[in-house]
C-alpha positions, -999 to +999 in steps of 0.1 A: -637-459+873-645-495+881-681-487+888-684-469+854-670-499+837-696-521+853-725-498+844-712-495+808-708-532+806-744-538+817-757-512+792-737-528+763-749-563+774-786-551+771-778-536+737-763-569+726-795-587+734-817-560+718-795-562+687-797-600+686-834-598+689-836-573+661-815-596+639-837-626+647-869-607+641-857-597+607-847-633+599-810-625+596-815-601+567-799-572+587-763-569+597-752-590+626-731-561+638-761-548+656-754-576+682-716-582+677-704-546+682-720-539+716-711-575+727-675-567+720-677-535+741-695-554+769-666-579+770-641-551+771-659-533+799-664-564+820-628-574+815-617-540+828-641-543+857-627-578+866-591-568+863-594-549+896-580-516+884-591-486+906-588-449+902 
């Protein structure tokens, strides 16, 4: 379970940067949620990973 949290955290982190780039390319005219939502999930996954919980 801990490894899955790490993998999901990395995926969401990449999606955060892609979403941030998309917002910047469109000069902020699109919803910032494209970067914020995956960033929130990345923090949740990394927090679960760092908490040390195991199966």
